[in-house]
FIFI-672393 format. One record per residue (C-alpha): residue number from 1; residue in one letter; x, y, z. Coordinates in nm, 2 decimals. Each point is the difference from the previous one (the first is absolute). Last residue first. Layout:
BEGIN
NODE    n  res      px      py      pz
NODE  NUM    A       X       Y       Z
...
END
This chain:
BEGIN
NODE    n  res      px      py      pz
NODE  571    L   -2.57   -0.08    0.63
NODE  570    S   -0.08    0.36    0.08
NODE  569    Q    0.35    0.13    0.04
NODE  568    G    0.05    0.34    0.16
NODE  567    G    0.36   -0.05    0.11
NODE  566    I    0.34    0.09   -0.14
NODE  565    F    0.15   -0.35   -0.04
NODE  564    E   -0.30   -0.22   -0.09
NODE  563    R   -0.15    0.30   -0.17
NODE  562    M    0.28   -0.02   -0.25
NODE  561    I   -0.14   -0.33   -0.12
NODE  560    S   -0.30    0.20   -0.12
NODE  559    T   -0.35   -0.10    0.11
NODE  558    P   -0.07    0.34    0.17
NODE  557    P    0.08    0.18   -0.33
NODE  556    I    0.29    0.24   -0.02
NODE  555    A   -0.16    0.34   -0.06
NODE  554    A    0.07    0.11    0.36
NODE  553    I    0.37   -0.02   -0.09
NODE  552    E   -0.05    0.27   -0.26
NODE  551    D   -0.17    0.23    0.26
NODE  550    P    0.28   -0.07    0.25
NODE  549    S    0.26    0.11   -0.26
NODE  548    L    0.22   -0.25   -0.17
NODE  547    A    0.38    0.03    0.04
NODE  546    V    0.25    0.09   -0.27
NODE  545    V    0.27   -0.26   -0.01
NODE  544    Y    0.38    0.06   -0.04
NODE  543    E    0.04    0.11    0.36
NODE  542    L   -0.14   -0.34    0.09
NODE  541    F    0.33   -0.16   -0.07
NODE  540    K    0.18    0.24    0.22
NODE  539    L   -0.25   -0.08    0.28
NODE  538    L    0.06   -0.37   -0.05
NODE  537    R    0.38    0.03    0.03
NODE  536    I   -0.04    0.23    0.31
NODE  535    A   -0.23   -0.26    0.16
NODE  534    E    0.25   -0.28   -0.08
NODE  533    T    0.28    0.19    0.17
NODE  532    Y   -0.22    0.09    0.30
NODE  531    A   -0.11   -0.36    0.08
NODE  530    P    0.28   -0.05    0.25
NODE  529    S   -0.14    0.31    0.18
NODE  528    H    0.24    0.28    0.11
NODE  527    P   -0.12    0.23   -0.28
NODE  526    P   -0.36   -0.01    0.11
NODE  525    I   -0.28   -0.18   -0.19
NODE  524    R   -0.30    0.24   -0.01
NODE  523    R    0.09    0.11   -0.36
NODE  522    L   -0.09   -0.35   -0.12
NODE  521    L   -0.36    0.03    0.12
NODE  520    P   -0.04    0.35   -0.15
NODE  519    D    0.11   -0.14   -0.35
NODE  518    A   -0.20   -0.32    0.03
NODE  517    Y   -0.36    0.13   -0.03
NODE  516    Y    0.01    0.25   -0.28
NODE  515    K    0.29   -0.19   -0.16
NODE  514    L   -0.22   -0.32   -0.01
NODE  513    M   -0.25    0.18   -0.23
NODE  512    P    0.26    0.12   -0.24
NODE  511    L    0.15   -0.35    0.01
NODE  510    E   -0.34   -0.16   -0.05
NODE  509    F   -0.12    0.17   -0.32
NODE  508    I    0.11   -0.27   -0.25
NODE  507    L   -0.14   -0.28    0.21
NODE  506    A    0.19   -0.31    0.08
NODE  505    S   -0.21   -0.31    0.10
NODE  504    N    0.13   -0.21   -0.29
NODE  503    F   -0.21   -0.32    0.00
NODE  502    V    0.18   -0.31   -0.12
NODE  501    A   -0.21   -0.30   -0.10
NODE  500    D    0.06   -0.38    0.00
NODE  499    A    0.28    0.06    0.25
NODE  498    N    0.29   -0.25    0.03
NODE  497    E    0.23    0.26   -0.16
NODE  496    Q    0.01    0.20    0.33
NODE  495    F    0.13   -0.30    0.20
NODE  494    P    0.36    0.12    0.07
NODE  493    F   -0.13    0.35    0.09
NODE  492    I   -0.22   -0.11    0.29
NODE  491    N    0.16   -0.20    0.28
NODE  490    R    0.37    0.07    0.00
NODE  489    N    0.03    0.33   -0.17
NODE  488    E   -0.32    0.12    0.17
NODE  487    G    0.13   -0.10    0.34
NODE  486    R    0.32    0.19   -0.05
NODE  485    R   -0.20    0.30   -0.12
NODE  484    V   -0.20    0.00    0.32
NODE  483    S    0.31   -0.03    0.21
NODE  482    H    0.16    0.30   -0.18
NODE  481    W   -0.32    0.20    0.04
NODE  480    R   -0.03   -0.03    0.38
NODE  479    M    0.23    0.31    0.06
NODE  478    I   -0.19    0.20   -0.26
NODE  477    T   -0.34   -0.08    0.15
NODE  476    G    0.12    0.08    0.35
NODE  475    E    0.14    0.34   -0.10
NODE  474    P   -0.33    0.08   -0.17
NODE  473    T   -0.17   -0.07    0.33
NODE  472    I   -0.22   -0.31    0.05
NODE  471    G   -0.34    0.06    0.16
NODE  470    R   -0.16   -0.26   -0.23
NODE  469    V   -0.27    0.20   -0.17
NODE  468    R    0.13    0.33   -0.13
NODE  467    N    0.37   -0.02    0.06
NODE  466    D    0.02   -0.35   -0.14
NODE  465    R   -0.21    0.09   -0.30
NODE  464    V    0.22    0.30   -0.10
NODE  463    M    0.32   -0.19    0.06
NODE  462    R   -0.13   -0.31   -0.19
NODE  461    R   -0.08    0.20   -0.31
NODE  460    L    0.34    0.18    0.01
NODE  459    L    0.18   -0.34    0.03
NODE  458    R   -0.21   -0.13   -0.29
NODE  457    N    0.13    0.28   -0.23
NODE  456    D    0.35   -0.04    0.12
NODE  455    S   -0.01   -0.37   -0.08
NODE  454    T   -0.13    0.07   -0.35
NODE  453    S    0.31    0.21   -0.05
NODE  452    I   -0.05    0.28   -0.25
NODE  451    N    0.23   -0.01   -0.31
NODE  450    N    0.26    0.25   -0.12
NODE  449    N    0.12    0.01   -0.36
NODE  448    E   -0.28    0.17   -0.20
NODE  447    D   -0.17    0.17    0.29
NODE  446    L   -0.14   -0.07    0.35
NODE  445    P   -0.13   -0.33   -0.14
NODE  444    L   -0.35   -0.14    0.01
NODE  443    S    0.04   -0.38    0.02
NODE  442    T   -0.15   -0.05    0.35
NODE  441    L   -0.10   -0.36    0.06
NODE  440    A   -0.21    0.04    0.31
NODE  439    S   -0.06   -0.37    0.06
NODE  438    V   -0.28   -0.25   -0.01
NODE  437    Y    0.06   -0.36   -0.11
NODE  436    V   -0.31   -0.21   -0.06
NODE  435    R   -0.02   -0.38    0.02
NODE  434    F   -0.30   -0.21   -0.12
NODE  433    I   -0.03   -0.33    0.18
NODE  432    R   -0.21   -0.31   -0.09
NODE  431    S    0.26   -0.11   -0.26
NODE  430    N    0.26   -0.03    0.28
NODE  429    D   -0.18   -0.29    0.17
NODE  428    V    0.08    0.05    0.37
NODE  427    A    0.27   -0.22    0.17
NODE  426    P    0.29    0.24   -0.08
NODE  425    T   -0.19    0.30    0.14
NODE  424    M    0.27    0.24    0.14
NODE  423    A    0.28   -0.16   -0.20
NODE  422    P   -0.16    0.14   -0.32
NODE  421    N    0.12    0.35    0.12
NODE  420    L   -0.23    0.26   -0.15
NODE  419    A   -0.21    0.04    0.32
NODE  418    H    0.30    0.02    0.22
NODE  417    I   -0.04    0.36    0.10
NODE  416    G   -0.37   -0.03    0.06
NODE  415    E   -0.35    0.06   -0.15
NODE  414    M   -0.28   -0.25   -0.04
NODE  413    I   -0.31    0.03   -0.22
NODE  412    L   -0.23   -0.31    0.00
NODE  411    I   -0.26   -0.03   -0.27
NODE  410    D   -0.37   -0.09    0.03
NODE  409    N   -0.21   -0.05   -0.30
NODE  408    E   -0.09   -0.37    0.07
NODE  407    E    0.01    0.02    0.38
NODE  406    L    0.31   -0.01    0.21
NODE  405    Q   -0.05   -0.08    0.37
NODE  404    M    0.12    0.21    0.30
NODE  403    F   -0.04   -0.01    0.37
NODE  402    D    0.10    0.25    0.27
NODE  401    G   -0.09   -0.17    0.32
NODE  400    A    0.26    0.16    0.22
NODE  399    F    0.32   -0.20   -0.06
NODE  398    H    0.34    0.07    0.15
NODE  397    R    0.35    0.06   -0.13
NODE  396    C    0.31    0.07    0.22
NODE  395    G    0.24    0.28    0.08
NODE  394    E   -0.19    0.15    0.29
NODE  393    K    0.01    0.36   -0.13
NODE  392    F   -0.01   -0.11   -0.36
NODE  391    D   -0.32   -0.20    0.05
NODE  390    F   -0.04   -0.19   -0.32
NODE  389    R   -0.36   -0.07   -0.11
NODE  388    P   -0.07   -0.33   -0.16
NODE  387    L   -0.27   -0.08   -0.26
NODE  386    E   -0.25   -0.28    0.07
NODE  385    V   -0.05   -0.21   -0.31
NODE  384    R   -0.30   -0.10   -0.21
NODE  383    E    0.09   -0.24   -0.28
NODE  382    G   -0.05    0.07   -0.37
NODE  381    S    0.31   -0.18   -0.12
NODE  380    L    0.18    0.33   -0.06
NODE  379    L   -0.07    0.10    0.36
NODE  378    A    0.15   -0.33    0.13
NODE  377    N    0.30    0.05   -0.22
NODE  376    L    0.05    0.35    0.13
NODE  375    Q   -0.04   -0.11    0.37
NODE  374    T    0.26   -0.28   -0.04
NODE  373    S    0.24    0.23   -0.19
NODE  372    L   -0.01    0.26    0.28
NODE  371    F    0.04   -0.26    0.27
NODE  370    D    0.31   -0.15   -0.18
NODE  369    L    0.14    0.34   -0.06
NODE  368    D   -0.01    0.12    0.36
NODE  367    M    0.18    0.33   -0.07
NODE  366    A    0.32    0.13    0.17
NODE  365    G    0.19   -0.25   -0.22
NODE  364    L   -0.05    0.23   -0.30
NODE  363    A    0.21    0.25    0.19
NODE  362    E   -0.16    0.35    0.04
NODE  361    F   -0.07   -0.05    0.37
NODE  360    D    0.37   -0.05    0.08
NODE  359    Y    0.02   -0.01    0.38
NODE  358    E    0.32    0.15    0.11
NODE  357    G    0.32   -0.20    0.07
NODE  356    N    0.22    0.24   -0.20
NODE  355    E    0.04   -0.24   -0.29
NODE  354    D   -0.38   -0.04   -0.03
NODE  353    K   -0.23   -0.21    0.21
NODE  352    P   -0.27   -0.25   -0.11
NODE  351    T   -0.34    0.02    0.16
NODE  350    Q   -0.09   -0.32    0.19
NODE  349    E   -0.02    0.18    0.34
NODE  348    R   -0.23    0.26   -0.15
NODE  347    D   -0.26   -0.24   -0.13
NODE  346    V    0.00   -0.05   -0.37
NODE  345    F   -0.14    0.28   -0.21
NODE  344    Y   -0.32   -0.08   -0.20
NODE  343    N   -0.21    0.30    0.10
NODE  342    D    0.24    0.23   -0.19
NODE  341    L   -0.13   -0.16   -0.32
NODE  340    E   -0.32    0.20    0.03
NODE  339    I   -0.29   -0.18   -0.18
NODE  338    V   -0.23    0.22   -0.21
NODE  337    K   -0.31   -0.11   -0.19
NODE  336    P   -0.07    0.12   -0.35
NODE  335    N   -0.34   -0.08   -0.16
NODE  334    L    0.02   -0.01   -0.37
NODE  333    G   -0.27    0.15   -0.22
NODE  332    L    0.22    0.20   -0.23
NODE  331    V   -0.06    0.33    0.19
NODE  330    K    0.09   -0.20    0.31
NODE  329    C    0.35   -0.07   -0.15
NODE  328    Q    0.05    0.37   -0.06
NODE  327    I   -0.08    0.07    0.37
NODE  326    A    0.24   -0.27    0.12
NODE  325    L    0.27    0.15   -0.22
NODE  324    R   -0.06    0.34    0.18
NODE  323    K    0.02   -0.16    0.34
NODE  322    S    0.31   -0.20   -0.07
NODE  321    S    0.16    0.30   -0.17
NODE  320    S   -0.06    0.22    0.30
NODE  319    T    0.17   -0.26    0.23
NODE  318    K    0.29   -0.05   -0.24
NODE  317    G    0.08    0.37   -0.04
NODE  316    S    0.36   -0.05   -0.07
NODE  315    S    0.11    0.13    0.34
NODE  314    S    0.22   -0.30    0.08
NODE  313    P    0.08   -0.24   -0.28
NODE  312    G   -0.27   -0.20   -0.19
NODE  311    A   -0.23   -0.30    0.04
NODE  310    I   -0.36   -0.09   -0.10
NODE  309    F   -0.12   -0.36   -0.01
NODE  308    V   -0.34   -0.06   -0.17
NODE  307    I   -0.16   -0.34    0.08
NODE  306    K   -0.29   -0.17   -0.18
NODE  305    V    0.14   -0.05   -0.35
NODE  304    K   -0.13   -0.29   -0.20
NODE  303    D   -0.34    0.08   -0.15
NODE  302    R    0.07    0.37    0.07
NODE  301    R    0.29    0.02   -0.25
NODE  300    A   -0.16    0.27   -0.22
NODE  299    Y   -0.11    0.17    0.32
NODE  298    I    0.35    0.03    0.13
NODE  297    Q    0.12    0.15   -0.32
NODE  296    D   -0.29    0.24   -0.01
NODE  295    A    0.08    0.11    0.36
NODE  294    I    0.35    0.07   -0.11
NODE  293    D   -0.13    0.22   -0.29
NODE  292    A   -0.24    0.18    0.24
NODE  291    Y    0.28    0.08    0.24
NODE  290    K    0.20    0.14   -0.30
NODE  289    R   -0.28    0.21   -0.13
NODE  288    E   -0.06    0.15    0.35
NODE  287    H    0.37    0.09    0.02
NODE  286    L   -0.01    0.18   -0.33
NODE  285    A   -0.31    0.19    0.11
NODE  284    E    0.20    0.11    0.31
NODE  283    A    0.28    0.13   -0.22
NODE  282    I   -0.25    0.19   -0.22
NODE  281    N   -0.18    0.16    0.29
NODE  280    I    0.32    0.10    0.18
NODE  279    L    0.15    0.15   -0.33
NODE  278    K   -0.32    0.21   -0.04
NODE  277    V    0.03    0.12    0.36
NODE  276    A    0.37    0.09   -0.04
NODE  275    G   -0.03    0.20   -0.33
NODE  274    G    0.01    0.35    0.15
NODE  273    E    0.31    0.14   -0.18
NODE  272    S    0.22   -0.07    0.30
NODE  271    I   -0.11   -0.36    0.01
NODE  270    T    0.07   -0.06   -0.37
NODE  269    K    0.34    0.18    0.03
NODE  268    N    0.10   -0.21    0.29
NODE  267    L   -0.08   -0.32   -0.19
NODE  266    T    0.19    0.13   -0.30
NODE  265    G    0.31    0.05    0.23
NODE  264    A   -0.05   -0.32    0.19
NODE  263    G    0.03   -0.20   -0.32
NODE  262    R   -0.17   -0.09   -0.33
NODE  261    V   -0.35    0.12    0.08
NODE  260    K   -0.16    0.04   -0.34
NODE  259    M   -0.28   -0.24    0.11
NODE  258    I    0.11   -0.23   -0.28
NODE  257    S    0.35    0.01    0.14
NODE  256    C   -0.13   -0.09    0.35
NODE  255    W   -0.18   -0.30   -0.16
NODE  254    D    0.32   -0.11   -0.17
NODE  253    A    0.18    0.01    0.34
NODE  252    Y   -0.29   -0.20    0.16
NODE  251    E    0.02   -0.27   -0.27
NODE  250    K    0.37   -0.02    0.03
NODE  249    L   -0.02   -0.05    0.38
NODE  248    T   -0.26   -0.27   -0.04
NODE  247    A    0.20   -0.18   -0.28
NODE  246    A    0.31    0.00    0.23
NODE  245    I   -0.20   -0.15    0.29
NODE  244    K   -0.14   -0.27   -0.22
NODE  243    S    0.33   -0.07   -0.18
NODE  242    Q    0.22   -0.06    0.31
NODE  241    R    0.33   -0.05   -0.18
NODE  240    K    0.23   -0.03    0.30
NODE  239    M    0.36    0.08   -0.07
NODE  238    P    0.22   -0.07    0.30
NODE  237    M    0.12    0.32    0.18
NODE  236    V    0.34    0.11   -0.11
NODE  235    K    0.32   -0.14    0.13
NODE  234    S    0.27    0.08    0.25
NODE  233    V   -0.22    0.21    0.22
NODE  232    N   -0.17   -0.30    0.16
NODE  231    G   -0.29    0.05    0.24
NODE  230    E   -0.15    0.31   -0.17
NODE  229    A    0.06   -0.14   -0.35
NODE  228    P    0.22    0.22   -0.22
NODE  227    Y   -0.15    0.19   -0.29
NODE  226    Q   -0.20   -0.10   -0.31
NODE  225    L   -0.13    0.23   -0.27
NODE  224    C   -0.28   -0.19   -0.17
NODE  223    F   -0.06    0.04   -0.37
NODE  222    G   -0.25    0.13   -0.26
NODE  221    N   -0.30   -0.13   -0.18
NODE  220    N   -0.04   -0.30    0.23
NODE  219    F    0.33   -0.06    0.19
NODE  218    G    0.35   -0.01   -0.14
NODE  217    M    0.26   -0.02    0.28
NODE  216    I    0.23    0.27    0.13
NODE  215    D    0.27   -0.07    0.26
NODE  214    F    0.16    0.17    0.30
NODE  213    V    0.28   -0.04    0.25
NODE  212    K    0.31    0.23    0.01
NODE  211    L   -0.17    0.33    0.05
NODE  210    Y    0.26    0.17    0.22
NODE  209    G    0.21    0.08   -0.30
NODE  208    T   -0.27    0.23   -0.12
NODE  207    S    0.11    0.27    0.24
NODE  206    P   -0.09    0.16    0.34
NODE  205    V   -0.33   -0.18    0.04
NODE  204    L   -0.32    0.19   -0.07
NODE  203    P   -0.23    0.21    0.23
NODE  202    G   -0.37    0.04   -0.07
NODE  201    Y   -0.26    0.10   -0.26
NODE  200    F    0.15   -0.17   -0.31
NODE  199    T    0.11    0.32   -0.18
NODE  198    D    0.18    0.06   -0.33
NODE  197    T    0.31    0.14   -0.16
NODE  196    Q    0.22   -0.17   -0.26
NODE  195    G    0.37    0.10   -0.05
NODE  194    G    0.14   -0.32    0.15
NODE  193    L   -0.24    0.00    0.29
NODE  192    T   -0.16    0.31    0.14
NODE  191    Y   -0.26    0.02    0.28
NODE  190    V   -0.29    0.23    0.06
NODE  189    S   -0.15    0.19    0.29
NODE  188    Y   -0.27    0.26   -0.09
NODE  187    T   -0.05    0.36    0.09
NODE  186    F   -0.31    0.22    0.00
NODE  185    K   -0.24   -0.29    0.07
NODE  184    G   -0.35    0.03   -0.13
NODE  183    I   -0.12   -0.36    0.04
NODE  182    S   -0.19   -0.01   -0.33
NODE  181    K    0.28    0.15   -0.22
NODE  180    L    0.25   -0.26    0.11
NODE  179    L   -0.25   -0.28   -0.06
NODE  178    E   -0.07    0.14   -0.35
NODE  177    A    0.37    0.01   -0.08
NODE  176    K    0.03   -0.36    0.11
NODE  175    D   -0.30   -0.10   -0.21
NODE  174    P    0.15    0.19   -0.30
NODE  173    Q    0.33   -0.20    0.01
NODE  172    N    0.14    0.03   -0.35
NODE  171    N    0.34    0.09    0.15
NODE  170    S   -0.04    0.35   -0.15
NODE  169    L   -0.32    0.02    0.20
NODE  168    F    0.17   -0.10    0.31
NODE  167    L    0.28    0.25   -0.04
NODE  166    K   -0.24    0.29   -0.08
NODE  165    G   -0.20   -0.07    0.32
NODE  164    A    0.32   -0.03    0.21
NODE  163    E    0.13    0.34   -0.12
NODE  162    D   -0.33    0.17    0.04
NODE  161    F   -0.05   -0.13    0.36
NODE  160    N    0.35    0.08    0.12
NODE  159    M    0.26   -0.27    0.00
NODE  158    K    0.21   -0.14    0.29
NODE  157    L    0.28   -0.25   -0.03
NODE  156    K    0.09   -0.35    0.10
NODE  155    H    0.29   -0.19   -0.16
NODE  154    F    0.02   -0.37   -0.08
NODE  153    P    0.36   -0.11   -0.07
NODE  152    L    0.10   -0.24   -0.29
NODE  151    D    0.15   -0.33    0.11
NODE  150    A    0.09   -0.09   -0.37
NODE  149    D   -0.09   -0.36    0.08
NODE  148    I   -0.36    0.11    0.07
NODE  147    I   -0.03    0.19   -0.33
NODE  146    E    0.14   -0.30   -0.19
NODE  145    Q   -0.23   -0.23    0.19
NODE  144    M   -0.30    0.21   -0.11
NODE  143    K    0.12   -0.01   -0.36
NODE  142    C    0.03   -0.38    0.02
NODE  141    K   -0.35   -0.03    0.14
NODE  140    L   -0.14    0.21   -0.28
NODE  139    G    0.19   -0.21   -0.26
NODE  138    D   -0.14   -0.32    0.15
NODE  137    L   -0.35    0.15    0.00
NODE  136    E    0.06    0.08   -0.37
NODE  135    N    0.08   -0.36   -0.07
NODE  134    D   -0.31   -0.11    0.19
NODE  133    T   -0.22    0.24   -0.21
NODE  132    I   -0.15    0.32    0.11
NODE  131    Y   -0.37    0.06   -0.09
NODE  130    Y   -0.02    0.38   -0.02
NODE  129    V   -0.33    0.10    0.16
NODE  128    D   -0.22    0.28   -0.14
NODE  127    P   -0.18    0.10    0.32
NODE  126    H   -0.38   -0.03    0.00
NODE  125    G   -0.19    0.33   -0.03
NODE  124    D   -0.21   -0.12   -0.30
NODE  123    E    0.20    0.23   -0.24
NODE  122    M    0.33   -0.17    0.09
NODE  121    A    0.22    0.15    0.27
NODE  120    K    0.30    0.22   -0.08
NODE  119    T    0.37   -0.04    0.08
NODE  118    A    0.00   -0.36   -0.12
NODE  117    R    0.02   -0.25    0.28
NODE  116    L    0.24   -0.23    0.17
NODE  115    E   -0.15   -0.21    0.28
NODE  114    C    0.08   -0.08    0.36
NODE  113    Y   -0.14   -0.24    0.26
NODE  112    L    0.20    0.03    0.33
NODE  111    G    0.13   -0.29    0.19
NODE  110    S   -0.07   -0.37    0.06
NODE  109    P   -0.35    0.01    0.16
NODE  108    L   -0.08    0.28   -0.24
NODE  107    S   -0.01    0.37    0.09
NODE  106    Y   -0.14    0.25   -0.24
NODE  105    E    0.05    0.21   -0.32
NODE  104    I    0.35    0.11   -0.05
NODE  103    A   -0.04    0.17   -0.34
NODE  102    L    0.33    0.07   -0.19
NODE  101    V   -0.06    0.24   -0.30
NODE  100    K    0.12   -0.07   -0.35
NODE   99    D    0.16    0.20   -0.28
NODE   98    P    0.34    0.00    0.17
NODE   97    Y    0.00   -0.38    0.01
NODE   96    L    0.35   -0.12    0.08
NODE   95    E    0.12    0.30    0.20
NODE   94    R   -0.33    0.10    0.15
NODE   93    V   -0.07   -0.36    0.09
NODE   92    A    0.34   -0.04    0.18
NODE   91    N   -0.05    0.32    0.19
NODE   90    Q   -0.35   -0.10    0.12
NODE   89    L    0.14   -0.35    0.10
NODE   88    V    0.27    0.17    0.21
NODE   87    F   -0.27    0.23    0.15
NODE   86    C   -0.21   -0.30    0.09
NODE   85    L    0.30   -0.16    0.17
NODE   84    S    0.04    0.31    0.22
NODE   83    R   -0.37   -0.02    0.10
NODE   82    V    0.04   -0.37    0.08
NODE   81    Y    0.31    0.05    0.22
NODE   80    T   -0.16    0.29    0.19
NODE   79    R   -0.32   -0.20    0.06
NODE   78    R    0.21   -0.29    0.13
NODE   77    G    0.19    0.23    0.24
NODE   76    D   -0.34    0.14    0.11
NODE   75    P   -0.12   -0.34    0.09
NODE   74    H    0.32   -0.08    0.19
NODE   73    N    0.19   -0.32   -0.08
NODE   72    Y    0.14    0.17   -0.32
NODE   71    G    0.22    0.23    0.21
NODE   70    I   -0.05    0.27    0.26
NODE   69    F    0.22    0.26    0.18
NODE   68    E   -0.17    0.15    0.30
NODE   67    V    0.07    0.37    0.08
NODE   66    Q   -0.10    0.22    0.29
NODE   65    H    0.09    0.35   -0.10
NODE   64    S    0.19    0.31    0.11
NODE   63    V   -0.01    0.28   -0.27
NODE   62    R    0.16    0.03   -0.34
NODE   61    A    0.01   -0.37   -0.11
NODE   60    K    0.03   -0.03   -0.37
NODE   59    F   -0.23   -0.24   -0.19
NODE   58    E    0.19   -0.19   -0.28
NODE   57    L   -0.08   -0.32    0.19
NODE   56    E   -0.36    0.04   -0.09
NODE   55    K   -0.25    0.09    0.27
NODE   54    L   -0.29   -0.18    0.17
NODE   53    Q   -0.15    0.18    0.30
NODE   52    H    0.04   -0.14    0.35
NODE   51    D    0.22    0.28    0.12
NODE   50    V    0.22   -0.09   -0.30
NODE   49    L   -0.08   -0.35   -0.12
NODE   48    A    0.27   -0.10   -0.23
NODE   47    A    0.06   -0.15   -0.35
NODE   46    L    0.15   -0.30   -0.18
NODE   45    V    0.25   -0.14    0.26
NODE   44    P    0.15   -0.32   -0.13
NODE   43    L   -0.13   -0.33    0.15
NODE   42    E    0.17   -0.24    0.24
NODE   41    V   -0.16   -0.34    0.03
NODE   40    N   -0.17   -0.21    0.27
NODE   39    N   -0.33   -0.03   -0.18
NODE   38    K   -0.22    0.14    0.29
NODE   37    D    0.30    0.18    0.15
NODE   36    D    0.04    0.22   -0.30
NODE   35    F    0.31    0.19    0.10
NODE   34    V    0.06    0.34   -0.14
NODE   33    T    0.30    0.10   -0.21
NODE   32    S    0.21    0.31   -0.05
NODE   31    C   -0.01    0.07    0.37
NODE   30    I    0.16    0.28    0.19
NODE   29    Q    0.26    0.18   -0.21
NODE   28    E   -0.13   -0.11   -0.34
NODE   27    S   -0.36    0.08    0.11
NODE   26    L    0.11    0.35    0.10
NODE   25    E    0.15    0.06   -0.34
NODE   24    S   -0.33   -0.12   -0.17
NODE   23    L   -0.20    0.22    0.24
NODE   22    P    0.16    0.31   -0.14
NODE   21    T    0.19    0.22    0.24
NODE   20    G   -0.14    0.35   -0.01
NODE   19    L    0.13    0.11    0.34
NODE   18    K    0.29   -0.22    0.10
NODE   17    V   -0.07   -0.31    0.21
NODE   16    N   -0.01   -0.08    0.37
NODE   15    H   -0.15   -0.34    0.06
NODE   14    F   -0.23   -0.13    0.27
NODE   13    S   -0.06   -0.37    0.05
NODE   12    R   -0.27   -0.27   -0.03
NODE   11    D    0.20   -0.19   -0.26
NODE   10    N   -0.27   -0.01   -0.26
NODE    9    E   -0.22    0.27    0.15
NODE    8    C    0.27    0.26   -0.08
NODE    7    F   -0.03    0.32    0.21
NODE    6    I    0.16    0.29   -0.19
NODE    5    R    0.16    0.31    0.16
NODE    4    I    0.10    0.30   -0.21
NODE    3    E    0.34    0.15   -0.07
NODE    2    E    0.10    0.34   -0.12
NODE    1    M    0.33    0.01   -0.20
END
């Protein structure tokens, strides 16, 4: 029997194996578990990176490869687990509710928001939701557990275009069939589980027995599918009922349905049929209405509110939102003035350090909170203050005669990562502050049971902007993203519900626009790069999106949030 040579990253050794050996067999021979040094625990192998590309353990090696086995402590391991869990949920729903369709809508802080729906939408375009009871949820959970306990295998197979299209239509998944049609593939990868066939756009674990930790909890009109926490795989993420964020996601999903854009497939169809410019105009009009609504809320409280704090995660469009909100406030007769919170850093030597001994500029302690509160209270009292300027090169603040005083119709607008954290201004009267949370809360799914990650959406935004104005390569953006996300989880997401208003900066046309810019950037990342695996994942995701043309991109107005990332902004 012919042998091939495999280099395993886990033990840094070469291994001679028989041609066609599945990765599952190789894993049993070399390492059936991976060590999570962060949490000091052994984890089962869920998938593998083969030449830096994610593969299921069913994959058979037929040439020499470099292989790294991964578990839940790896981002792609977590995605593999969640995809597999979604298939188990899908099978349970089909068995218990054969006349309903599972809709996996969008990400929540505690998992994935799901609904059960009738096979056809109501006349107004809204989905006909089946309101599942607590007892029914218990039954659904028991059915999932039954499938998991049976340790049923997942098997991958190929279908041609016609076969896959007929399958999805027979599964009452017209959005998935439309997506398949819009991308024009001749063959399609699908998985089988217990007699059911479906696709979740990526590898799955070997069998259902790997999915030992999950839960489902009632939420709004549907329920939340929960999976293990990143730092503790023995239990699910704690349930966080963030009603403002959930309501914003729901509102956007409903709006997409009204626009007849139910998923990536119908979005692709709209663009292919020449409807992109119309969609751009309507989406931008929606944003303008939202900015005006927030400005109205601020104006209604003008007798008390004098400060507007704006916060949000990376690449949410906070800078553009600050400027457009300021314009809407001016329309109402208010006079916005801007103070940059970055000028209130403590001197460099007083900056706290992280666990690696590096300066932690994102920590709340990196800001001079006492000085900030003193100046804000002075301004609220009508006093004239001299604003600081922080010299990032020298690491200290200085003053250059920049004075400010608030008049009757003046209002301060301040943007920063800690702006929703009440600990930033504990000495300032909270009733004088209006807080706005800005984020790209994408709730447009790929299809009925595959959502689009809001984090991926923002990563693509940042990549395009970093390359254009900051001189940072796509590889550099990807390698920094984990640190960015860690800071968001610590400093921004826990305080989302403190917002008086939430602005969703997502635009229905932005993924087709971002594909035009991001696709060639991602293709520059070479196979030996540590960012290559993520680049391939994002490229595969973008394969399901039809890109806008340069003429269609030119129709995006100069005031659009998207112009903050692609250039041409007039604000």
